[in-house]
GUKE-67355 format. One record per residue: residue number from 0; residue in one letter; z, y, x negated of N, C-alpha, C in turn. Coordinates in Angstrom, 3 decimals. Each point is the difference from the previous one (the first is absolute). Layout:
# residues N
  nr rest      npz      npy      npx     capz     capy     capx      cpz      cpy      cpx
 NUM    A        Z        Y        X        Z        Y        X        Z        Y        X
...
This chain:
# residues 238
  nr rest      npz      npy      npx     capz     capy     capx      cpz      cpy      cpx
   0    M  -60.405   83.824 -106.707   -0.795   -1.228   -0.008    0.868   -1.160   -0.485
   1    M   -0.026   -1.113    0.707    0.811   -1.162   -0.364   -0.722   -0.778   -1.103
   2    T    0.732   -0.269   -1.090   -0.634   -0.570   -1.189    0.641   -1.317   -0.424
   3    L   -0.835   -0.967   -0.277    0.420   -1.267   -0.587   -0.641   -0.104   -1.379
   4    T    0.814   -0.247   -1.017   -0.499   -0.144   -1.358    0.136   -1.451   -0.447
   5    T   -1.065   -0.553   -0.564    0.037   -1.377   -0.508   -0.587   -0.049   -1.410
   6    F    0.491   -0.953   -0.767   -0.482   -0.199   -1.364    0.019   -1.505   -0.271
   7    S   -1.160   -0.576   -0.284   -0.069   -1.450   -0.216   -0.082   -0.315   -1.487
   8    E    0.705   -1.053   -0.394    0.072   -0.409   -1.393   -0.290   -1.499   -0.092
   9    K   -1.138   -0.342   -0.552   -0.444   -1.392   -0.057    0.842   -0.812   -0.973
  10    Q    0.426   -1.183    0.445    0.697   -0.944   -0.857   -0.942   -1.141   -0.400
  11    T   -0.682   -0.552    1.007   -1.006   -1.036   -0.227   -1.111    0.218    1.016
  12    D   -0.971   -0.890    0.022   -1.089    0.104    0.971    0.453   -0.318    1.424
  13    S    1.245   -0.393    0.170    0.503   -0.276    1.350    1.363    0.631    0.272
  14    K    0.605    0.611   -0.993    1.334    0.590    0.168   -0.025    1.476   -0.399
  15    V    0.545    0.862    0.902   -0.033    1.448   -0.209    1.316    0.610    0.483
  16    Y    0.505    0.969   -0.738    1.114    0.810    0.478   -0.586    1.286    0.587
  17    V    0.405    0.330    1.219   -0.432    1.258    0.611    1.245    0.846    0.251
  18    Y    0.095    1.121   -0.725    1.106    0.930    0.150   -0.371    1.014    1.096
  19    W    0.962    0.373    0.815   -0.302    0.955    1.068    1.155    0.974    0.211
  20    R   -0.345    1.134    0.543    1.034    0.963    0.363   -0.471    0.885    1.135
  21    V    0.955    0.505    0.750   -0.213    1.025    1.024    0.993    1.107   -0.329
  22    G   -0.489    1.189   -0.323    0.890    1.045   -0.479    0.458   -0.327   -1.414
  23    T    1.177    0.456   -0.363    0.494   -0.230   -1.362    1.159   -0.983   -0.050
  24    K    0.505   -0.414    1.173    1.198   -0.838    0.005   -0.200   -1.381    0.617
  25    R   -1.045   -0.179    0.801   -0.242   -1.290    0.647   -1.133   -0.734   -0.694
  26    G    0.215   -1.268   -0.277   -1.058   -0.765   -0.643    0.433   -1.418   -0.277
  27    G   -0.887   -0.741   -0.633    0.296   -1.390   -0.315   -1.137   -0.612   -0.788
  28    V    0.090   -1.297   -0.169   -1.028   -0.737   -0.735   -0.420   -1.211    0.818
  29    L   -1.299   -0.196    0.129   -0.537   -1.194    0.648   -0.507   -0.940   -1.086
  30    D    0.530   -1.197   -0.004   -0.432   -1.039   -0.933   -1.041   -0.829    0.751
  31    V   -1.271    0.329   -0.212   -1.094   -0.586    0.784   -0.646   -1.158   -0.760
  32    T   -0.028   -1.163    0.650   -0.704   -1.146   -0.557   -1.163   -0.356    0.919
  33    L   -1.209    0.052   -0.534   -1.192   -0.355    0.762   -0.181   -1.510   -0.020
  34    S   -0.533   -0.546    1.072   -0.239   -1.442    0.058   -1.294   -0.390   -0.713
  35    F   -0.600    0.962   -0.667   -1.239   -0.236   -0.746    0.044    0.873   -1.253
  36    E   -0.875   -0.247   -0.945   -0.045    0.786   -1.217   -1.201    0.943    0.013
  37    H    0.215    1.214   -0.497   -1.094    0.967   -0.074    0.304    0.973   -1.133
  38    S   -1.012    0.358   -0.758    0.197    0.908   -1.124    0.463    1.380    0.454
  39    D   -0.307    0.351    1.249    0.409    1.286    0.565    1.212   -0.179    0.924
  40    S    0.904   -0.870   -0.386    1.156   -0.293    0.852    0.846    1.239    0.282
  41    A    0.067    0.935   -0.951    0.811    1.207    0.198   -0.546    0.853    1.138
  42    L   -1.314    0.118    0.084   -0.630    0.769    1.078    0.239   -0.677    1.346
  43    I   -0.242   -1.302    0.054    0.157   -0.739    1.250    1.447    0.051    0.474
  44    A    0.932   -0.201   -0.906    1.419    0.000    0.362    0.455    1.378    0.465
  45    E   -0.514    1.056   -0.618    0.404    1.347    0.423   -0.517    0.306    1.399
  46    L   -1.202   -0.438    0.304   -0.541    0.194    1.349    0.847   -0.743    1.031
  47    Y    0.388   -1.232   -0.338    0.847   -0.756    0.922    1.365    0.657    0.142
  48    A    0.566    0.455   -1.102    1.315    0.627    0.017    0.005    1.238    0.893
  49    I   -1.056    0.793   -0.072   -0.082    1.207    0.832    0.040   -0.374    1.476
  50    Q   -0.781   -1.024    0.387    0.008   -0.442    1.398    1.387   -0.492    0.405
  51    H    0.612   -0.798   -0.857    1.318   -0.562    0.290    1.035    1.110    0.185
  52    L   -0.027    0.977   -0.878    0.976    1.093    0.062   -0.216    0.887    1.220
  53    L   -1.257    0.272    0.333   -0.306    0.872    1.136    0.246   -0.669    1.346
  54    F   -0.487   -1.242    0.145   -0.051   -0.618    1.327    1.077   -1.049    0.262
  55    V    0.631   -0.504   -1.049    1.061   -0.996    0.175    1.368    0.613   -0.293
  56    E    0.130    0.590   -1.170    1.273    0.609   -0.377    0.222    1.361    0.654
  57    L   -1.085    0.652    0.437    0.079    1.324    0.641    0.785    0.980   -0.876
  58    V   -0.352    0.064   -1.284    0.764    0.819   -0.936   -0.120    1.496    0.277
  59    L   -1.004    0.386    0.796   -0.147    1.413    0.345    0.669    0.337    1.329
  60    G    0.767   -0.950    0.520    0.794    0.274    1.193   -0.641   -0.402    1.303
  61    R   -1.289   -0.203    0.002   -0.713   -0.426    1.203   -1.324   -0.622   -0.412
  62    E   -0.621   -0.704    0.923   -1.291   -0.627   -0.281   -1.104    1.033    0.152
  63    P   -0.777    0.244   -1.043   -1.064    1.008    0.099   -1.032   -0.368    1.061
  64    G   -0.405    1.000    0.775   -1.051   -0.211    0.992   -1.361    0.396   -0.528
  65    S    0.009    0.727   -1.108   -1.231    0.402   -0.675    0.384    0.436   -1.403
  66    G   -0.973    0.422   -0.774    0.296    0.464   -1.345    0.302    1.481   -0.070
  67    N   -0.251    0.716    1.080    0.227    1.435    0.016    1.481    0.325   -0.189
  68    G    0.281    0.890   -0.931    1.375    0.380   -0.270    0.698   -0.903   -0.996
  69    Y   -0.730   -0.973   -0.560    0.576   -0.924   -0.968   -0.719    0.124   -1.345
  70    R    0.763   -0.246   -1.057   -0.581    0.017   -1.338    0.449   -1.248   -0.752
  71    L   -0.946   -0.634   -0.675    0.294   -1.128   -0.873   -0.260    0.437   -1.433
  72    T    1.025   -0.102   -0.830   -0.181    0.253   -1.428   -0.008   -1.364   -0.675
  73    V   -1.139   -0.386   -0.547   -0.209   -1.368   -0.476   -0.305   -0.001   -1.496
  74    S    0.105   -1.174   -0.591   -0.215   -0.093   -1.452   -1.402   -0.455   -0.373
  75    K   -0.788   -0.406    0.984   -1.349   -0.505   -0.284   -1.055    0.897    0.656
  76    G   -0.872    0.577   -0.823   -1.040    0.875    0.531   -0.934   -0.708    0.957
  77    A   -0.142   -1.311   -0.153   -0.891   -0.759    0.875    0.455    0.066    1.458
  78    I    1.300    0.191    0.228    0.503    0.055    1.381   -0.593    1.204    0.724
  79    K   -0.060    1.129   -0.679   -0.599    1.192    0.603   -1.491   -0.207    0.255
  80    K   -0.686   -0.615   -0.959   -1.433   -0.248    0.165   -0.260   -0.984    1.141
  81    L    0.863   -1.005    0.130   -0.158   -0.978    1.084    0.189    0.664    1.361
  82    A    0.949    0.921    0.087    0.236    0.706    1.264   -1.207    0.839    0.400
  83    L   -0.715    0.489   -1.005   -1.198    0.811    0.249   -1.259   -0.845    0.127
  84    G    0.135   -1.324   -0.240   -1.157   -0.891    0.077   -0.940    0.144   -1.172
  85    R    0.524    0.469   -1.138   -0.868    0.294   -1.146    0.277   -0.874   -1.221
  86    S    0.859   -0.976    0.125    0.364   -0.819   -1.150   -1.059   -1.058   -0.287
  87    D   -0.142   -0.337   -1.278   -0.913   -1.082   -0.363    0.730   -1.347   -0.002
  88    K    1.277    0.008    0.340    0.790   -1.236    0.093   -0.178   -0.577    1.410
  89    K   -1.153   -0.550    0.240   -0.355   -0.450    1.345    0.969   -1.044    0.550
  90    Y    0.528   -0.844   -0.870    0.933   -1.046    0.449    1.254    0.591    0.639
  91    A    0.333    1.245   -0.356    1.259    0.602    0.457   -0.123    0.730    1.332
  92    F   -1.212    0.133    0.537   -0.156    0.717    1.265    0.781   -0.686    1.121
  93    K    0.021   -1.335    0.001    0.709   -0.707    1.061    1.510    0.193   -0.100
  94    Y    0.491    0.271   -1.215    1.428    0.214   -0.184    0.419    1.427    0.348
  95    S   -0.959    0.888    0.083    0.305    1.421    0.212   -0.489    0.518    1.346
  96    S   -0.392   -0.891    0.909   -0.577    0.440    1.270    0.956    0.892    0.797
  97    F    1.319   -0.214   -0.163    0.964    0.800    0.763   -0.087    1.483   -0.368
  98    L   -0.455    0.307   -1.199   -0.119    1.400   -0.417   -1.148    0.707    0.708
  99    R   -0.979   -0.761    0.462   -1.176    0.591    0.632    0.060   -0.072    1.526
 100    N    0.963   -0.733    0.563    0.119    0.000    1.467    1.388    0.443    0.434
 101    R    0.987   -0.843   -0.163    1.347    0.342    0.481    0.574    1.244   -0.684
 102    M   -0.286    0.179   -1.280    0.511    1.164   -0.729   -1.102    1.006   -0.323
 103    A   -1.053    0.011    0.802   -1.098    0.940   -0.226    0.534    1.428   -0.003
 104    G   -0.441    0.776   -0.989    0.448    1.384   -0.113    1.162    0.191   -0.951
 105    V    0.530   -1.087   -0.556    1.138    0.105   -0.922   -0.420    0.705   -1.285
 106    T    0.897    0.806   -0.538   -0.227    0.650   -1.287    0.446   -0.952   -1.112
 107    I   -0.873   -0.200   -0.976    0.323   -0.904   -1.114   -0.091    0.749   -1.310
 108    E    1.069   -0.099   -0.777    0.024    0.585   -1.330    0.265   -1.111   -1.019
 109    V   -0.545    0.160   -1.181    0.179   -1.000   -1.055    0.886    0.587   -1.093
 110    S    1.032   -0.747   -0.372    0.911    0.478   -1.031    0.537   -1.176   -0.814
 111    Q    0.122    0.222   -1.289    0.579   -1.003   -0.887    1.464    0.323   -0.320
 112    S    0.518    1.034    0.628    1.384    0.397   -0.253    0.978   -1.000    0.621
 113    K    1.058   -0.306   -0.731    1.039   -0.891    0.502    1.294    0.761    0.287
 114    D   -0.117    1.335    0.095    1.160    0.826    0.301    0.624   -0.413    1.333
 115    F    1.289   -0.153    0.006    0.794   -0.327    1.189   -0.234   -1.412    0.533
 116    L   -0.889   -0.759   -0.648   -0.192   -1.377    0.438    1.206   -0.841   -0.442
 117    P    0.328   -1.022    0.779    1.167   -0.823   -0.343   -0.225   -0.805   -1.275
 118    V    1.097   -0.414   -0.605   -0.032   -0.855   -1.186    0.198   -1.439    0.461
 119    L   -0.791   -0.909   -0.540   -0.032   -1.385    0.475    1.386   -0.632    0.105
 120    N    0.768    0.019   -1.058    1.290   -0.704   -0.003    1.093    0.716    0.778
 121    D   -0.219    1.278    0.308    1.028    0.771    0.694   -0.290    0.169    1.486
 122    S   -1.098   -0.560    0.472   -0.425    0.252    1.378   -0.058   -1.281    0.813
 123    L    0.091    0.199    1.303   -0.138   -1.122    0.919   -1.439   -0.502   -0.061
 124    T   -0.167   -1.279   -0.317   -1.339   -0.581   -0.119   -0.259   -0.934    1.167
 125    E   -1.131    0.213    0.669   -0.407   -0.871    1.106   -1.115   -0.909   -0.493
 126    V    0.169   -1.283    0.207   -0.988   -0.974   -0.460   -0.979   -0.295    1.125
 127    L   -1.284    0.148   -0.274   -1.046   -0.252    0.991   -1.003   -0.998   -0.562
 128    T   -0.277   -1.046    0.765   -1.062   -0.937   -0.350   -1.056    0.094    1.088
 129    V   -1.205    0.355   -0.381   -1.019    0.302    0.998   -1.270   -0.801   -0.232
 130    D   -0.641   -0.340    1.106   -1.271   -0.718   -0.010   -1.134    1.002    0.084
 131    S   -1.174   -0.392   -0.427   -1.143    0.910    0.029   -0.335    0.438    1.420
 132    T    0.219   -0.876    0.977   -0.294    0.377    1.387    0.983    1.041    0.505
 133    D    1.243   -0.024   -0.510    0.975    1.020    0.380   -0.436    1.367   -0.504
 134    I   -0.475    0.035   -1.233   -0.383    1.265   -0.609   -1.288    0.544    0.619
 135    A   -0.928   -0.900    0.298   -1.312    0.422    0.489   -0.065    0.089    1.519
 136    S    1.117   -0.209    0.674   -0.011   -0.020    1.456   -0.522    1.310    0.576
 137    E   -0.938   -0.097    0.908   -0.510    1.177    0.691    0.507    0.020    1.435
 138    V    1.101   -0.705    0.223    0.634   -0.035    1.309    1.358    0.678   -0.105
 139    H    0.227    0.975    0.858    1.270    0.704    0.012    0.611   -0.104    1.392
 140    S    1.323   -0.067    0.067    0.700   -0.133    1.273    0.691    1.301    0.378
 141    I   -0.010    0.301    1.300    0.730    1.152    0.518    0.835   -0.464    1.185
 142    N    0.998    0.767    0.348    0.794   -0.269    1.192   -0.457    0.919    1.116
 143    T   -0.209   -0.578    1.183   -0.434    0.783    1.153    1.000   -0.180    1.136
 144    P    0.159    0.998    0.861    0.966   -0.100    1.102   -0.415   -0.964    1.106
 145    T   -1.284   -0.287    0.128   -0.460   -0.850    1.106   -0.428   -1.396   -0.434
 146    M   -0.575   -0.127   -1.191   -0.498   -1.294   -0.462    0.901   -0.657   -1.036
 147    G    1.024    0.699   -0.441    0.830   -0.528   -1.079   -0.711    0.160   -1.328
 148    Q    0.193   -0.937   -0.910   -0.660    0.087   -1.299   -1.472   -0.341    0.134
 149    L   -0.826    0.829   -0.606   -1.448   -0.147    0.104   -0.620    0.074   -1.384
 150    K   -0.881   -0.961   -0.305   -0.711   -0.001   -1.270   -1.327    0.752    0.158
 151    I   -0.328    0.788   -1.017   -1.243    0.773    0.019   -0.770   -0.299   -1.278
 152    T   -1.243   -0.433    0.131   -0.835   -0.285   -1.167   -0.828    1.227   -0.365
 153    K   -0.471    0.016   -1.230   -0.885    1.075   -0.440   -1.251    0.039    0.873
 154    H   -0.514   -1.177    0.367   -1.187   -0.090    0.851    0.243    0.660    1.354
 155    A    1.204   -0.186    0.562    0.326    0.590    1.300    0.003    1.523   -0.083
 156    V    0.493    0.536   -1.115    0.000    1.458   -0.188   -1.434    0.513   -0.096
 157    E   -0.844   -0.698   -0.731   -1.392    0.418   -0.158   -0.736   -0.028    1.333
 158    Q    0.263   -1.036    0.815   -0.636   -0.074    1.317    0.457    1.130    0.900
 159    Y    1.278    0.298   -0.054    0.548    1.091    0.804   -0.713    1.308   -0.313
 160    V   -0.149    0.293   -1.289   -0.650    1.246   -0.414   -1.457    0.032    0.441
 161    S   -0.700   -1.116   -0.140   -1.431   -0.035    0.324   -0.272    0.164    1.492
 162    R    1.008   -0.272    0.837   -0.219    0.048    1.441    0.624    1.214    0.683
 163    L    0.520    0.920   -0.795    0.547    1.230    0.567   -1.138    0.970    0.305
 164    S   -0.033    0.485    1.205   -1.052    0.952    0.374    0.318    1.408   -0.489
 165    S    1.249    0.250   -0.346    0.422    1.340   -0.418   -0.182    0.233   -1.498
 166    G   -0.557   -0.983   -0.705   -0.215    0.152   -1.427    1.121   -0.615   -0.821
 167    K   -0.220   -0.118   -1.286    0.970   -0.633   -0.885    1.249    0.861   -0.154
 168    P    1.171   -0.560    0.269    1.241    0.770   -0.160    0.305    0.235   -1.473
 169    K    0.805    1.025   -0.274    0.358    0.325   -1.382    0.754   -1.150   -0.651
 170    N    0.868   -0.657    0.786    0.728   -1.158   -0.509   -0.154   -1.142    0.989
 171    P   -0.983   -0.881   -0.214   -0.289   -1.080    0.952    1.200   -0.894    0.294
 172    W    0.753   -0.394   -1.043    1.142   -0.884    0.205    1.026    0.639    0.929
 173    L    0.377    1.238   -0.286    1.023    0.671    0.794   -0.481    0.226    1.426
 174    S   -1.275    0.350    0.167   -0.557    0.204    1.340    0.114   -1.265    0.843
 175    L   -0.364   -1.136   -0.607    0.067   -1.281    0.706    1.443   -0.381    0.309
 176    V    0.881    0.140   -0.974    1.403   -0.382    0.186    0.652    0.827    1.115
 177    K   -0.289    1.286    0.048    0.574    0.858    1.050   -0.400   -0.496    1.387
 178    R   -1.236   -0.444    0.135   -0.452   -0.525    1.300    0.712   -1.306    0.334
 179    L    0.120   -0.860   -0.996    0.613   -1.309    0.234    1.503    0.107    0.249
 180    Q    0.622    1.057   -0.479    1.440    0.169    0.170    0.361    0.858    1.203
 181    H   -0.994    0.341    0.811    0.290    0.808    1.193    0.829   -0.832    0.981
 182    P    1.096    0.539    0.516    0.883   -0.772    0.887   -0.608   -0.355    1.357
 183    R   -1.114    0.641    0.365   -0.615   -0.295    1.299   -1.157   -1.001   -0.106
 184    L   -0.222   -0.535   -1.184   -1.050   -1.008   -0.159    0.346   -1.210    0.869
 185    C   -0.987   -0.525    0.722    0.276   -1.105    0.914   -1.156   -1.006    0.014
 186    R    0.273   -1.197    0.521   -1.022   -1.047    0.109   -1.012    0.368    1.066
 187    S   -1.255   -0.400   -0.218   -1.049    0.155    0.999   -0.806   -1.291    0.034
 188    L   -0.826   -0.169    1.023   -0.752   -1.234    0.173   -1.269   -0.013   -0.842
 189    L   -0.280   -1.141   -0.588   -1.247   -0.163   -0.741   -1.174   -0.046    0.975
 190    T   -1.110    0.627   -0.370   -1.201   -0.146    0.808   -0.582   -1.395   -0.232
 191    D   -0.814   -0.457    0.915   -0.611   -1.328   -0.153   -0.841   -0.075   -1.275
 192    K   -0.680    1.106   -0.315   -0.854    0.021   -1.189    0.824   -0.183   -1.266
 193    V    1.115    0.710   -0.088    0.867   -0.103   -1.178    0.629   -1.382   -0.067
 194    R    0.448   -0.508    1.149    0.632   -1.321    0.038   -0.969   -1.081   -0.477
 195    Q   -1.244    0.054    0.473   -0.985   -1.002   -0.385   -0.310    0.080   -1.501
 196    H   -0.054    1.230   -0.512   -0.279    0.187   -1.430    1.128   -0.599   -0.838
 197    K    1.232    0.211    0.403    1.143   -0.507   -0.770    0.122   -1.520    0.124
 198    V   -0.409   -0.552    1.125   -0.003   -1.458    0.145   -0.991   -0.607   -0.976
 199    R   -1.169    0.632   -0.142   -1.002   -0.502   -0.941    0.502    0.126   -1.443
 200    K    0.735    1.058   -0.290    0.450    0.258   -1.365    1.234   -0.809   -0.373
 201    Y    0.965   -0.074    0.930    1.277   -0.645   -0.321    0.226   -1.331    0.721
 202    G   -0.889   -0.332    0.942    0.172   -1.242    0.751    0.832    0.178    1.254
 203    T    0.715    1.109    0.093    0.821    0.333    1.163    0.251    1.496   -0.005
 204    A    0.300    0.538    1.168    0.370    1.416    0.102    1.427    0.141    0.499
 205    D    0.681   -1.143    0.125    1.369    0.024    0.527    0.971    0.707   -0.944
 206    N   -0.358    0.053   -1.280    0.880    0.654   -0.969   -0.473    1.404   -0.376
 207    I   -0.936    0.542    0.792   -0.506    1.353   -0.236    0.585    0.944    1.041
 208    E    0.563    1.099   -0.469    0.564    1.016    0.888   -0.767    1.313   -0.173
 209    E   -0.170    0.717    1.106   -0.610    1.328   -0.064    1.068    1.027    0.350
 210    W    0.106    1.041   -0.829    0.998    1.047    0.206   -0.694    1.359    0.059
 211    R    0.581    0.904    0.779   -0.569    1.342    0.119    1.076    0.969    0.478
 212    H   -0.271    1.265   -0.196    0.841    1.060    0.563   -0.532    0.296    1.404
 213    P    0.877    0.217    0.982   -0.456    0.223    1.378   -1.002    1.137    0.154
 214    D    0.070    1.001   -0.886   -0.883    1.164    0.118   -1.114    0.000   -1.045
 215    D   -0.260   -1.145   -0.591   -0.997   -0.073   -1.069   -0.815   -1.275    0.178
 216    E   -1.312    0.107   -0.120   -0.864   -1.163    0.179   -0.157   -0.814   -1.286
 217    F    0.610    0.452   -1.097   -0.101   -0.754   -1.243    0.856   -1.250    0.101
 218    R   -0.583   -1.149   -0.341    0.679   -1.283    0.145    0.261   -0.639   -1.366
 219    F    1.077   -0.770   -0.043    0.371   -0.727   -1.216    0.121   -1.483    0.328
 220    L   -0.765   -0.824   -0.716    0.091   -1.445    0.190    0.924   -0.589   -1.051
 221    V    0.956   -0.779    0.483    1.040   -0.540   -0.865    0.017   -1.518    0.107
 222    L    0.046   -0.663   -1.144    0.111   -1.456   -0.047    1.478   -0.358   -0.095
 223    K    0.482   -0.797    0.960    1.408   -0.369    0.033    0.161   -1.457   -0.418
 224    D    0.811   -0.202   -1.033    0.282   -1.337   -0.510    1.519   -0.153   -0.055
 225    G    0.559   -0.576    1.034    1.457   -0.078    0.092    0.575    1.389    0.187
 226    D    0.892    0.399   -0.897    0.577    1.343    0.056   -0.762    0.999   -0.860
 227    T   -1.094   -0.457   -0.607   -0.767    0.855   -0.899   -1.235    0.546    0.691
 228    R   -0.168    1.304   -0.066   -1.192    0.631    0.554   -0.801    0.660   -1.126
 229    T   -1.325   -0.133    0.080   -0.893    0.604   -0.997   -1.092    0.758    0.726
 230    L   -0.224    1.246   -0.392   -1.076    0.792    0.593   -1.331   -0.588   -0.448
 231    V   -0.819   -0.382    0.968   -1.301   -0.616   -0.278   -1.086    1.067   -0.064
 232    T   -0.049    0.854    1.014   -1.005    1.036    0.055    0.439    1.077    0.980
 233    S   -0.747    1.069    0.071    0.268    1.049    0.978   -1.331    0.656    0.366
 234    Y   -0.050    0.560    1.210   -1.267    0.572    0.471    0.242    0.835    1.246
 235    P   -0.874    0.964    0.268    0.102    0.769    1.246   -0.648   -0.784    1.124
 236    R    0.633   -0.053    1.162   -0.568   -0.709    1.137   -0.232    1.000    1.138
 237    C   -1.211    0.095    0.439   -0.350    0.949    1.055    0.269   -0.612    1.372
């Protein structure tokens, strides 16, 4: 099981050191400064650090497609409760949404041990200044062979699951991503009904694309803004 260990140490209500390691020899320190103050800055910063390490730094060697096969050893028990949807820290749910969708199924352990963690003055320190919208973002980007970079919102994942006739997949995020990353995905024509609906909603349908697999009636509607594409919705079309 691939394991990322993090330990957050509060300095002020906006400044936190997050120590991390993978194995016993790789690690570092993130010097996280929040653009706002919060008494639980250590929890918020550790949640952001985990996302940064997993999806930006790729410290586990690749970008996780789900939480299966991964373990997070964290210093705050609230992180485990948030992943299970059982925490009373309601304000933190928006900061931890990635644990319940993109990393659904991840194993989380809580530990206060600092064994093998790097020492602040002896380790490479990365300075991060983050805004609340960065931490609470429920939009994640993936690379696809046909559409290029595609943004996926939490809402789009929920819609995908609700419209599957085969029932809820074990890992909704991974199921959706696998479909979107299929190399045979191609453009298809919007029906008049869909086009009219999008004109009413967005004022135009010229920036709406419909994508599908040639052997599958499930459709994906994508909003194109310049070089940026965002999944709007998905549905089966008979």
